[in-house]
C-alpha positions as CSV (number, residue, x, y, z in Angstrom):
1,X,213.2,111.9,84.7
2,X,212.3,110.1,88.0
3,X,211.4,112.5,90.8
4,X,211.7,111.6,94.4
5,X,210.6,113.7,97.4
6,X,211.9,112.5,100.8
7,X,210.7,113.7,104.2
8,X,209.6,117.2,102.9
9,X,208.5,119.6,105.7
10,X,207.3,123.2,105.3
11,X,205.8,125.5,107.9
12,X,204.1,128.8,107.4
13,X,203.9,130.1,110.9
14,X,201.8,127.6,112.9
15,X,200.5,125.9,109.7
16,X,202.4,122.7,108.8
17,X,201.8,122.9,105.0
18,X,204.0,119.9,104.1
19,X,204.3,117.3,106.8
20,X,206.9,114.6,106.1
21,X,205.9,114.0,102.4
22,X,207.5,111.0,100.7
23,X,206.7,110.4,97.1
24,X,208.4,108.8,94.1
25,X,207.2,109.6,90.6
26,X,208.6,107.4,87.7
27,X,209.8,108.9,84.5
28,X,207.3,108.9,81.7
29,X,204.3,108.8,84.0
30,X,201.4,111.3,84.6
31,X,201.2,111.7,88.3
32,X,198.0,113.2,89.8
33,X,198.2,115.2,93.0
34,X,194.8,115.4,94.5
35,X,193.6,117.3,97.6
36,X,191.1,119.8,98.9
37,X,191.9,123.5,99.0
38,X,194.7,124.2,101.4
39,X,195.8,120.5,101.5
40,X,199.4,121.5,100.6
41,X,199.4,120.6,96.9
42,X,200.8,123.9,95.6
43,X,203.2,124.2,98.6
44,X,204.8,120.9,97.8
45,X,205.1,121.7,94.1
46,X,206.6,125.1,94.7
47,X,209.2,123.5,96.9
48,X,210.1,121.1,94.0
49,X,210.2,124.0,91.5
50,X,212.3,126.4,93.6
51,X,209.6,129.0,94.3
52,X,209.8,128.3,98.0
53,X,212.3,126.5,100.3
54,X,211.4,123.4,102.2
55,X,212.3,123.6,105.9
56,X,213.8,120.1,105.6
57,X,213.8,117.1,103.4
58,X,215.5,116.0,100.2
59,X,214.8,116.1,96.5
60,X,216.3,113.5,94.1
61,X,216.2,113.6,90.3
62,X,217.1,110.4,88.6
63,X,218.4,109.1,91.9
64,X,220.8,112.1,92.5
65,X,220.2,114.6,95.4
66,X,219.8,118.1,94.1
67,X,219.6,121.5,95.8
68,X,216.9,123.7,94.1
69,X,217.3,127.3,95.4
70,X,215.2,129.1,92.7
71,X,213.0,128.6,89.7
72,X,216.1,129.1,87.5
73,X,217.9,126.3,89.5
74,X,214.8,124.1,88.9
75,X,214.8,124.6,85.1
76,X,218.5,124.0,85.0
77,X,217.8,120.7,86.6
78,X,215.0,120.0,84.2
79,X,212.0,120.9,86.4
80,X,209.4,123.5,85.1
81,X,206.1,124.6,86.6
82,X,203.0,125.9,84.9
83,X,201.1,127.9,87.6
84,X,197.4,128.2,88.0
85,X,197.6,131.9,86.9
86,X,200.2,132.1,84.0
87,X,203.3,133.9,85.0
88,X,203.8,136.0,81.9
89,X,203.9,139.7,80.9
90,X,200.7,140.5,79.0
91,X,201.9,143.9,77.6
92,X,204.8,142.1,75.8
93,X,204.7,140.0,72.6
94,X,204.6,136.2,72.7
95,X,208.1,135.8,71.4
96,X,209.5,138.2,74.1
97,X,207.7,136.1,76.8
98,X,209.0,132.9,75.1
99,X,212.7,133.9,75.4
100,X,212.5,135.0,79.0
101,X,214.9,133.0,81.2
102,X,217.1,131.9,78.4
103,X,220.8,132.9,78.5
104,X,221.5,135.1,75.6
105,X,223.0,138.3,76.8
106,X,221.5,141.7,76.1
107,X,220.6,140.9,72.5
108,X,219.0,137.4,72.2
109,X,218.7,135.8,68.8
110,X,215.0,136.5,68.2
111,X,215.0,135.1,64.7
112,X,216.3,131.7,65.8
113,X,214.0,131.8,68.8
114,X,211.0,132.5,66.6
115,X,211.9,129.7,64.3
116,X,212.3,127.2,67.2
117,X,209.0,128.5,68.7
118,X,207.1,127.8,65.5
119,X,208.7,124.3,65.2
120,X,207.6,123.5,68.7
121,X,204.1,124.9,68.2
122,X,203.6,122.8,65.0
123,X,204.8,119.7,66.9
124,X,201.9,120.1,69.4
125,X,199.4,121.6,67.0
126,X,199.3,125.0,68.8
127,X,198.2,128.0,66.8
128,X,199.9,131.0,68.4
129,X,201.4,133.9,66.5
130,X,204.8,134.8,68.0
131,X,204.3,138.4,67.1
132,X,200.9,138.7,68.9
133,X,200.6,140.4,72.3
134,X,200.0,138.1,75.2
135,X,197.1,140.2,76.5
136,X,195.2,139.2,73.3
137,X,195.6,135.5,74.1
138,X,193.0,133.3,75.9
139,X,194.0,131.6,79.1
140,X,194.4,128.3,77.2
141,X,196.8,129.9,74.7
142,X,198.8,131.5,77.5
143,X,199.2,128.0,79.0
144,X,200.3,126.7,75.6
145,X,202.9,129.5,75.4
146,X,204.2,128.6,78.9
147,X,204.5,124.9,78.1
148,X,206.4,125.7,74.9
149,X,208.7,128.0,76.8
150,X,209.5,125.4,79.5
151,X,210.1,122.7,76.9
152,X,212.5,125.1,75.1
153,X,214.3,125.8,78.3
154,X,214.9,122.1,78.8
155,X,212.2,120.9,81.1
156,X,212.1,117.1,81.5
157,X,209.6,117.2,84.4
158,X,206.6,119.4,84.0
159,X,204.4,120.5,86.9
160,X,200.9,121.8,86.2
161,X,199.0,123.5,89.0
162,X,195.2,123.4,88.4
163,X,195.7,123.8,84.6
164,X,192.0,123.1,83.6
165,X,190.7,126.0,85.7
166,X,189.1,128.7,83.5
167,X,189.7,127.0,80.1
168,X,187.1,125.7,77.7
169,X,186.4,122.0,77.0
170,X,188.2,122.0,73.6
171,X,191.3,123.7,75.2
172,X,191.3,121.1,77.9
173,X,191.1,118.3,75.3
174,X,194.1,119.8,73.5
175,X,196.0,120.2,76.8
176,X,195.4,116.6,77.7
177,X,196.5,115.4,74.3
178,X,199.7,117.4,74.7
179,X,200.5,116.0,78.1
180,X,199.9,112.4,77.0
181,X,202.3,113.0,74.0
182,X,205.0,114.4,76.3
183,X,204.6,111.5,78.7
184,X,205.0,109.1,75.8
185,X,208.3,110.9,75.0
186,X,209.6,110.1,78.5
187,X,208.7,113.3,80.3
188,X,207.4,113.2,83.8
189,X,204.1,115.1,84.2
190,X,202.8,116.1,87.6
191,X,199.2,117.1,87.4
192,X,197.9,119.0,90.5
193,X,194.1,119.2,90.7
194,X,191.0,118.8,92.8
195,X,188.9,117.7,89.8
196,X,188.4,114.0,90.0
197,X,187.2,113.6,86.5
198,X,190.3,115.2,85.1
199,X,192.6,113.0,87.2
200,X,190.6,109.9,86.4
201,X,190.8,110.5,82.7
202,X,194.4,111.7,82.4
203,X,196.6,110.2,85.1
204,X,198.1,106.8,85.5
205,X,198.8,107.2,89.2
206,X,197.4,109.4,92.0
207,X,198.7,110.7,95.4
208,X,196.2,112.3,97.8
209,X,197.1,115.1,100.2
210,X,195.1,116.2,103.2
211,X,196.0,118.9,105.7
212,X,199.7,118.8,104.6
213,X,200.1,115.0,104.8
214,X,200.2,112.3,102.1
215,X,197.3,110.1,103.1
216,X,197.4,107.6,100.3
217,X,198.2,106.6,96.7
218,X,196.2,104.8,94.0
219,X,196.7,103.2,90.6
220,X,194.1,102.7,87.9
221,X,191.3,101.7,87.9
222,X,190.5,104.5,90.3
223,X,187.8,104.2,93.0
224,X,186.4,107.7,92.8
225,X,184.4,107.3,96.1
226,X,187.5,106.2,97.9
227,X,189.5,109.1,96.5
228,X,186.9,111.6,97.7
229,X,186.9,110.0,101.1
230,X,190.7,110.3,101.2
231,X,190.6,113.9,100.1
232,X,188.1,115.0,102.8
233,X,188.4,112.4,105.5
234,X,184.7,111.6,105.1
235,X,182.1,110.6,102.6
236,X,180.9,113.7,100.6
237,X,177.2,113.6,99.4
238,X,176.7,115.4,96.2
239,X,173.6,117.7,96.4
240,X,170.7,117.9,94.0
241,X,169.4,120.8,92.0
242,X,168.1,123.9,93.8
243,X,165.0,125.0,91.8
244,X,163.3,128.3,92.8
245,X,160.2,130.0,91.6
246,X,161.4,133.2,89.8
247,X,160.0,136.6,91.1
248,X,159.8,140.0,89.5
249,X,162.1,141.3,86.8
250,X,165.5,142.2,88.1
251,X,167.4,142.8,84.9
252,X,165.9,143.5,81.5
253,X,167.9,143.7,78.2
254,X,166.1,144.9,75.2
255,X,167.7,144.5,71.8
256,X,171.2,145.1,73.3
257,X,174.2,145.2,71.0
258,X,177.8,145.2,72.2
259,X,181.2,145.6,70.6
260,X,184.8,144.9,71.6
261,X,188.1,144.6,69.7
262,X,187.4,141.0,68.8
263,X,183.7,140.5,68.1
264,X,180.2,142.0,68.0
265,X,177.1,140.9,69.9
266,X,173.9,141.9,68.2
267,X,170.2,142.3,69.3
268,X,170.1,140.3,72.6
269,X,166.8,140.5,74.5
270,X,166.6,138.8,77.9
271,X,164.6,139.2,81.1
272,X,166.3,137.9,84.3
273,X,163.9,137.5,87.3
274,X,164.6,137.6,91.0
275,X,165.9,134.3,92.4
276,X,166.9,133.0,89.0
277,X,170.3,131.7,88.0
278,X,171.5,132.2,84.4
279,X,174.6,130.3,83.3
280,X,176.7,131.6,80.4
281,X,178.6,128.9,78.4
282,X,181.0,129.2,75.5
283,X,184.6,129.0,74.5
284,X,186.8,131.8,76.1
285,X,186.6,134.9,74.0
286,X,183.1,134.1,72.5
287,X,181.5,137.2,74.1
288,X,180.2,136.0,77.5
289,X,182.7,138.1,79.5
290,X,181.7,141.3,77.5
291,X,178.1,140.5,78.1
292,X,178.6,140.1,81.8
293,X,180.5,143.3,82.0
294,X,177.7,145.1,80.2
295,X,175.3,143.8,82.8
296,X,177.6,145.4,85.5
297,X,177.9,148.8,83.7
298,X,181.6,148.2,82.9
299,X,180.9,148.0,79.1
300,X,178.4,150.4,77.5
301,X,176.0,149.0,74.8
302,X,176.2,150.5,71.3
303,X,172.5,149.9,70.9
304,X,169.5,148.8,73.0
305,X,168.1,149.4,76.5
306,X,169.2,148.0,79.9
307,X,167.0,148.2,83.0
308,X,167.4,147.1,86.6
309,X,164.2,146.7,88.5
310,X,162.4,148.8,86.0
311,X,164.9,151.7,86.1
312,X,166.7,152.6,82.8
313,X,170.4,152.4,83.5
314,X,171.6,152.3,79.8
315,X,175.0,154.0,79.5
316,X,175.3,154.7,83.2
317,X,178.5,154.1,85.1
318,X,179.4,151.0,87.2
319,X,178.8,153.1,90.4
320,X,175.1,153.6,89.4
321,X,174.8,149.8,88.9
322,X,176.4,149.2,92.3
323,X,173.9,151.6,93.9
324,X,171.1,149.6,92.3
325,X,172.4,146.4,94.0
326,X,174.6,144.9,91.3
327,X,177.8,143.1,92.3
328,X,180.5,142.0,89.9
329,X,183.2,139.4,90.8
330,X,185.9,139.1,88.1
331,X,187.9,136.0,87.2
332,X,191.2,137.7,87.7
333,X,191.3,137.5,91.5
334,X,194.5,139.4,92.4
335,X,194.5,141.7,89.3
336,X,191.0,142.9,89.5
337,X,189.1,141.5,92.6
338,X,191.6,141.8,95.5
339,X,194.4,144.1,96.5
340,X,197.8,142.4,97.0
341,X,199.4,143.7,100.2
342,X,196.2,144.2,102.1
343,X,195.0,141.8,104.8
344,X,191.7,140.0,104.9
345,X,190.5,142.3,107.6
346,X,191.3,145.4,105.5
347,X,189.4,143.9,102.5
348,X,186.3,143.2,104.5
349,X,186.4,146.7,106.0
350,X,186.7,148.3,102.5
351,X,183.8,146.2,101.2
352,X,181.4,147.4,104.0
353,X,179.4,150.6,104.1
354,X,181.5,153.3,105.8
355,X,180.3,154.9,109.1
356,X,182.5,157.9,110.0
357,X,186.1,158.5,109.2
358,X,187.7,156.1,111.8
359,X,187.8,152.3,111.8
360,X,186.9,150.4,114.9
361,X,189.8,147.8,114.8
362,X,188.2,145.4,117.3
363,X,185.0,145.4,115.3
364,X,186.9,144.9,112.0
365,X,188.7,141.9,113.5
366,X,185.4,140.4,114.6
367,X,184.0,141.0,111.1
368,X,187.0,139.2,109.5
369,X,186.8,136.3,111.9
370,X,183.1,135.9,111.1
371,X,183.6,136.0,107.3
372,X,186.6,133.6,107.6
373,X,184.5,131.1,109.6
374,X,181.4,131.5,107.4
375,X,183.3,131.0,104.1
376,X,185.8,128.4,105.6
377,X,188.8,130.5,104.5
378,X,192.1,128.9,105.5
379,X,193.7,132.1,106.8
380,X,193.7,134.6,109.6
381,X,192.4,138.2,109.8
382,X,196.0,139.5,109.3
383,X,196.7,137.2,106.3
384,X,197.5,139.1,103.1
385,X,195.4,137.9,100.2
386,X,198.4,136.9,98.1
387,X,199.5,134.5,100.9
388,X,196.3,132.5,100.4
389,X,195.9,129.6,98.1
390,X,194.0,130.2,94.9
391,X,190.8,128.6,96.2
392,X,191.0,130.6,99.4
393,X,191.4,133.8,97.4
394,X,188.2,132.9,95.6
395,X,186.4,132.3,98.9
396,X,187.6,135.6,100.2
397,X,186.3,137.3,97.0
398,X,182.9,135.7,97.5
399,X,182.9,136.8,101.2
400,X,183.2,140.4,100.1
401,X,179.6,140.4,98.7
402,X,177.3,142.8,100.5
403,X,173.8,142.1,101.7
404,X,171.3,142.6,100.2
405,X,171.9,142.5,96.4
406,X,169.6,142.5,93.4
407,X,172.0,141.0,90.9
408,X,175.2,139.0,91.4
409,X,177.5,138.7,88.3
410,X,180.2,136.0,88.6
411,X,183.1,135.0,86.4
412,X,184.1,131.4,87.2
413,X,182.7,131.5,90.8
414,X,184.2,128.2,91.8
415,X,187.5,128.5,89.9
416,X,190.1,126.7,92.0
417,X,187.6,125.3,94.5
418,X,187.4,121.6,95.5
419,X,184.1,119.6,95.3
420,X,183.0,120.3,98.9
421,X,183.8,124.0,98.6
422,X,182.0,124.3,95.3
423,X,178.9,122.7,96.8
424,X,179.2,125.0,99.9
425,X,179.6,128.2,97.9
426,X,176.7,127.4,95.7
427,X,174.5,126.6,98.7
428,X,175.4,130.1,100.0
429,X,174.7,131.7,96.6
430,X,171.4,129.9,96.4
431,X,170.5,131.2,99.9
432,X,171.0,134.7,98.5
433,X,168.5,133.9,95.8
434,X,165.9,132.4,98.2
435,X,166.3,134.9,101.0
436,X,167.3,138.2,99.3
437,X,165.6,137.6,96.0
438,X,169.0,138.1,94.2
439,X,169.4,137.0,90.6
440,X,172.7,135.4,89.5
441,X,174.4,135.4,86.1
442,X,177.6,133.5,86.0
443,X,180.3,132.3,83.5
444,X,181.8,128.8,83.9
445,X,184.0,126.6,81.7
446,X,182.7,123.6,83.6
447,X,179.6,122.5,81.7
448,X,178.5,120.2,84.5
449,X,178.5,123.2,86.9
450,X,176.5,125.3,84.4
451,X,173.8,122.6,84.2
452,X,173.8,121.7,87.9
453,X,173.2,125.3,89.2
454,X,171.5,127.2,86.4
455,X,167.8,127.6,85.8
456,X,168.5,128.8,82.2
457,X,171.6,128.8,80.0
458,X,172.8,131.2,77.3
459,X,175.4,129.8,74.9
460,X,177.9,132.1,73.2
461,X,179.7,131.3,69.9
462,X,181.9,134.0,68.3
463,X,179.4,136.7,69.3
464,X,176.2,134.8,68.6
465,X,174.0,134.4,71.6
466,X,171.4,131.6,71.9
467,X,167.9,132.0,73.2
468,X,167.6,130.9,76.8
469,X,167.8,127.1,77.2
470,X,166.1,125.2,80.1
471,X,169.0,123.7,82.1
472,X,167.0,120.7,83.1
473,X,166.3,119.7,79.5
474,X,169.7,120.2,77.9
475,X,172.6,117.8,78.2
476,X,176.4,118.4,78.5
477,X,176.8,116.9,75.0
478,X,174.3,119.3,73.5
479,X,176.0,122.2,75.2
480,X,179.3,121.1,73.9
481,X,178.0,120.9,70.3
482,X,176.5,124.4,70.6
483,X,179.7,125.8,72.0
484,X,181.6,124.4,69.0
485,X,179.1,126.1,66.6
486,X,176.9,123.0,65.8
487,X,173.2,122.6,66.2
488,X,172.2,126.3,66.3
489,X,169.6,125.9,63.6
490,X,167.7,123.4,65.8
491,X,167.5,125.7,68.9
492,X,166.3,128.7,66.8
493,X,163.8,126.6,64.7
């Protein structure tokens, strides 16, 4: 299905989020939409998929003007959108999520739906149990569920907003294979991203947005340097590594064992020193999230000893860990890290030490303005966190970190951030290591990021944990092999 956007405008207050966008996407193509955080990518796609209304402009599908007033309207016209954070209901079963949005009265035909679900899953080599609960699925599996649901509902144009954020390399490879297969069947794929390597590998055409405007389009072979310059309006220089000399012990794990409903982690011994950055790599669900939560006092070890700066905190609450200077930033921004409905100012006030029972509003506004400027958040002190783009939510979450800290624990710290923002955030985190002596442990699905910013790397595979690897001596390919369960004998030899 050919998709045309003509003279699309959208304002959010004084912000002109979509400024006279004109774009034609042929049927059967994989169209990349590139841009920095806040460039207007998601706004444009939400207008196409019925989640918001454009102030003016026209949408044409196969040459015919259409009025899309809601996501239901969009899917009826054959347009479906897979959001950066899957829009599903985790407490419900897969099959119940699958049939959402389908006309079927009060009693849908679950047996037929389950049969059609399995047929679709086999077609794309997805292994999802229709009777499993969604909260037991990985992010990649939740994406697969949403793709199957949109196809079942009749989507002929599929929009994916930052779909590779937070999924593992094997899951990304499966996703790309699926998208190429759909495009070969005549579907229109719109791939929204800020990751140049993903767009370069997958897409057969690219449009670049900057500050709400379409600044250019490109066909293969892509000139990556030119695309970066189009995204940011300038040449971006990629920084080198930030090696630091580690200081005294900050976190010490001695024969730690952990358990959750899926797996067991046994006998991990690790010493993390001040100023050091430890990267955790592995497929989602391999144990790295449980490990990080244990370091934050959110999961209690079933065996072993955990110390912070020499003080035994084994089995203590998260509040004790916070008092010792440990900060934990989760991957689920709106669900666990931020409070929907509260403004940026209110978040920054809540994150600070309290002095008295009354809040100085002028001082709170100045604090918010300073954090917004320091972390380059595209928002205002009165902006609610849910009104921000995903990347700006991540920056807001990072701006909540107190000073000083002993240990910073991060799940996907640059999730949803563009290249320039990623480099900036890591420069700020490395400043904390150099100036405050903070140690950092972080999870990332981006192996290049793990090797670029880590001093040492731990690899997780179904509960197994590698000995620490020197990030300067290991390659992305070696990490990929270990994450897939190969080559473990060599590193333990």
